[in-house]
Structure formats: C-alpha cells, structure tokens
C-alpha atoms as a printed R data frame, in Angstrom:
    type eleno elety resid chain resno       x      y       z
1   ATOM     1    CA   MET     A     1  -9.830 -1.377  16.228
2   ATOM     2    CA   ARG     A     2 -10.845  0.744  13.251
3   ATOM     3    CA   LEU     A     3 -11.583  4.444  13.630
4   ATOM     4    CA   LYS     A     4 -15.308  5.187  13.370
5   ATOM     5    CA   SER     A     5 -16.409  6.838  10.138
6   ATOM     6    CA   ALA     A     6 -17.962  9.781  12.003
7   ATOM     7    CA   LEU     A     7 -14.684 10.531  13.780
8   ATOM     8    CA   TRP     A     8 -12.658 10.197  10.571
9   ATOM     9    CA   VAL     A     9 -15.003 12.616   8.773
10  ATOM    10    CA   ALA     A    10 -14.743 15.120  11.633
11  ATOM    11    CA   ALA     A    11 -10.940 14.951  11.440
12  ATOM    12    CA   TYR     A    12 -11.029 15.388   7.663
13  ATOM    13    CA   LEU     A    13 -13.294 18.447   7.923
14  ATOM    14    CA   ARG     A    14 -10.920 19.938  10.477
15  ATOM    15    CA   ARG     A    15  -7.940 19.287   8.194
16  ATOM    16    CA   CYS     A    16  -9.695 21.082   5.347
17  ATOM    17    CA   GLN     A    17 -10.507 23.993   7.653
18  ATOM    18    CA   VAL     A    18  -6.860 24.267   8.711
19  ATOM    19    CA   GLU     A    19  -5.850 24.455   5.037
20  ATOM    20    CA   GLY     A    20  -8.477 27.134   4.292
21  ATOM    21    CA   VAL     A    21 -10.662 24.822   2.199
22  ATOM    22    CA   PHE     A    22 -14.443 24.893   2.619
23  ATOM    23    CA   ALA     A    23 -15.802 21.388   3.278
24  ATOM    24    CA   VAL     A    24 -19.141 20.014   4.459
25  ATOM    25    CA   VAL     A    25 -20.869 16.718   5.080
26  ATOM    26    CA   ARG     A    26 -23.389 16.381   2.300
27  ATOM    27    CA   ARG     A    27 -24.743 13.065   3.538
28  ATOM    28    CA   ARG     A    28 -24.254 11.331   6.872
29  ATOM    29    CA   GLY     A    29 -23.838  7.601   6.680
30  ATOM    30    CA   ALA     A    30 -23.488  4.845   9.219
31  ATOM    31    CA   GLU     A    31 -21.809  6.268  12.322
32  ATOM    32    CA   GLU     A    32 -19.394  3.408  12.862
33  ATOM    33    CA   ALA     A    33 -18.513  1.833   9.542
34  ATOM    34    CA   GLY     A    34 -20.110  3.662   6.623
35  ATOM    35    CA   ALA     A    35 -18.049  3.967   3.447
36  ATOM    36    CA   ILE     A    36 -16.772  7.507   2.832
37  ATOM    37    CA   PHE     A    37 -16.702  9.317  -0.513
38  ATOM    38    CA   VAL     A    38 -14.867 12.621  -0.818
39  ATOM    39    CA   ARG     A    39 -15.773 15.000  -3.636
40  ATOM    40    CA   ILE     A    40 -13.427 17.876  -4.435
41  ATOM    41    CA   SER     A    41 -15.245 20.509  -6.472
42  ATOM    42    CA   ARG     A    42 -12.917 22.578  -8.628
43  ATOM    43    CA   LEU     A    43 -15.637 25.238  -9.003
44  ATOM    44    CA   ASP     A    44 -15.520 25.064 -12.801
45  ATOM    45    CA   GLY     A    45 -18.120 22.351 -13.435
46  ATOM    46    CA   THR     A    46 -15.715 19.499 -12.702
47  ATOM    47    CA   SER     A    47 -14.841 17.559  -9.570
48  ATOM    48    CA   ASP     A    48 -12.582 14.801  -8.313
49  ATOM    49    CA   LEU     A    49 -14.189 11.890  -6.479
50  ATOM    50    CA   PHE     A    50 -12.392  9.560  -4.105
51  ATOM    51    CA   GLY     A    51 -13.813  6.504  -2.398
52  ATOM    52    CA   PRO     A    52 -12.677  3.413  -0.543
53  ATOM    53    CA   ALA     A    53  -9.804  1.716  -2.318
54  ATOM    54    CA   PRO     A    54  -9.984 -1.973  -3.228
55  ATOM    55    CA   GLN     A    55  -8.870 -4.405  -0.511
56  ATOM    56    CA   SER     A    56  -5.614 -5.073  -2.387
57  ATOM    57    CA   ALA     A    57  -4.522 -1.492  -1.623
58  ATOM    58    CA   PHE     A    58  -4.709 -2.235   2.102
59  ATOM    59    CA   ASP     A    59  -2.337 -5.150   1.684
60  ATOM    60    CA   ALA     A    60   0.208 -2.864  -0.005
61  ATOM    61    CA   VAL     A    61   0.274 -0.391   2.909
62  ATOM    62    CA   PRO     A    62   0.457 -2.188   6.260
63  ATOM    63    CA   GLY     A    63  -0.911 -0.354   9.293
64  ATOM    64    CA   VAL     A    64  -3.207  1.956   7.314
65  ATOM    65    CA   GLU     A    65  -6.900  1.747   8.130
66  ATOM    66    CA   ARG     A    66  -8.386  3.786   5.284
67  ATOM    67    CA   VAL     A    67  -7.047  4.032   1.774
68  ATOM    68    CA   PHE     A    68  -8.748  6.118  -0.911
69  ATOM    69    CA   SER     A    69  -8.554  5.871  -4.660
70  ATOM    70    CA   ALA     A    70 -10.112  7.760  -7.561
71  ATOM    71    CA   SER     A    71 -13.674  6.538  -8.072
72  ATOM    72    CA   LEU     A    72 -13.801  7.481 -11.757
73  ATOM    73    CA   ALA     A    73 -11.174  6.916 -14.438
74  ATOM    74    CA   GLU     A    74 -11.378 10.541 -15.571
75  ATOM    75    CA   GLN     A    75 -10.218 13.022 -12.909
76  ATOM    76    CA   PRO     A    76 -11.455 15.709 -12.816
77  ATOM    77    CA   ALA     A    77 -14.799 14.544 -14.158
78  ATOM    78    CA   PRO     A    78 -17.878 16.564 -15.119
79  ATOM    79    CA   ASP     A    79 -20.153 17.208 -12.153
80  ATOM    80    CA   ALA     A    80 -22.981 15.288 -13.866
81  ATOM    81    CA   ALA     A    81 -20.814 12.143 -14.000
82  ATOM    82    CA   ILE     A    82 -19.976 12.520 -10.311
83  ATOM    83    CA   GLU     A    83 -23.665 12.886  -9.405
84  ATOM    84    CA   ALA     A    84 -24.583  9.820 -11.459
85  ATOM    85    CA   PHE     A    85 -21.871  7.755  -9.769
86  ATOM    86    CA   LEU     A    86 -22.989  8.852  -6.299
87  ATOM    87    CA   ALA     A    87 -26.643  8.096  -7.095
88  ATOM    88    CA   ARG     A    88 -25.691  4.545  -8.137
89  ATOM    89    CA   GLU     A    89 -23.582  4.138  -5.012
90  ATOM    90    CA   LEU     A    90 -26.454  5.278  -2.760
91  ATOM    91    CA   LYS     A    91 -28.769  2.699  -4.345
92  ATOM    92    CA   PHE     A    92 -26.175  0.020  -3.645
93  ATOM    93    CA   ASP     A    93 -25.236  1.162  -0.113
94  ATOM    94    CA   PRO     A    94 -27.491  3.651   1.711
95  ATOM    95    CA   ASP     A    95 -24.993  3.920   4.616
96  ATOM    96    CA   VAL     A    96 -22.320  5.890   2.713
97  ATOM    97    CA   TRP     A    97 -20.955  9.257   3.766
98  ATOM    98    CA   ILE     A    98 -20.484 12.011   1.187
99  ATOM    99    CA   VAL     A    99 -18.086 14.814   2.054
100 ATOM   100    CA   GLU     A   100 -17.722 17.757  -0.319
101 ATOM   101    CA   ALA     A   101 -14.873 20.240  -0.423
102 ATOM   102    CA   GLU     A   102 -14.208 23.189  -2.732
103 ATOM   103    CA   ASP     A   103 -10.683 23.792  -3.988
104 ATOM   104    CA   ARG     A   104  -9.767 25.136  -7.414
105 ATOM   105    CA   ALA     A   105  -6.388 23.361  -7.236
106 ATOM   106    CA   GLY     A   106  -8.039 20.011  -6.461
107 ATOM   107    CA   ARG     A   107  -6.163 19.424  -3.185
108 ATOM   108    CA   ASN     A   108  -7.715 16.530  -1.269
109 ATOM   109    CA   PHE     A   109  -5.519 16.000   1.860
110 ATOM   110    CA   LEU     A   110  -6.447 12.314   1.909
111 ATOM   111    CA   ASP     A   111  -2.863 11.205   2.359
112 ATOM   112    CA   LEU     A   112  -2.741 13.281   5.554
113 ATOM   113    CA   VAL     A   113  -5.731 11.753   7.376
114 ATOM   114    CA   SER     A   114  -5.858  8.159   6.143
115 ATOM   115    CA   VAL     A   115  -3.818  6.530   8.922
C-alpha cells in the first residue's frame, strides 16, 4: 500500500521544520495519489525543482515508494523557468501538490523521506 500524498507532504514539512528550513504547501493536490513537486528557493532569484522520477527509477531502487528527480535540466534554474514549468504541469494534471521550501544552500531532504 502506497503512502497517501497528504501524509507524505506532512512528513516532509516536518522534516524541513526539524532542519530549520521554512516550508509550506503552495498548492494542495489529490489527497491520496496526487503527484508532488518540491521547489527549493535559494532566495537569490533561482530555485531547484524536484518532481516524480520516471518509472525506471523505481525499478532501480526496490522497496522505495517515491523517488524524486530534477524536473529541469538546469539546477538551480531562474524562478521564471520554474513558474513556467509548474504552470504547464498544472494544465496537464490539476491534482498535483506543490511544496515550497527556502534554503540558500539548496538542501532538499528528499533522500530522507522518500521511503
């Protein structure tokens, strides 16, 4: 059974809080199975964006329910490019979650909450 998206997001927000990183849910998606995008703002006009990894990544790591990969080739990317990507994604799938965190170092903690 896969962990619900809402529960995963709550755990991720808590992890950020523990590390002293400000994070919020910018957009709530489908409670049970919405795709999750995590934006890490570096507070200098650039951000990193991570989203669901391709299915082949799941095959490489058995037992892992959620795997994230960089959504854009350029990381960090200008905030305008991130916004454009997210707008396209929302047109394609209105059930996505968008979580935003602020960290000048670009720490994302995704490897700590993906299992």
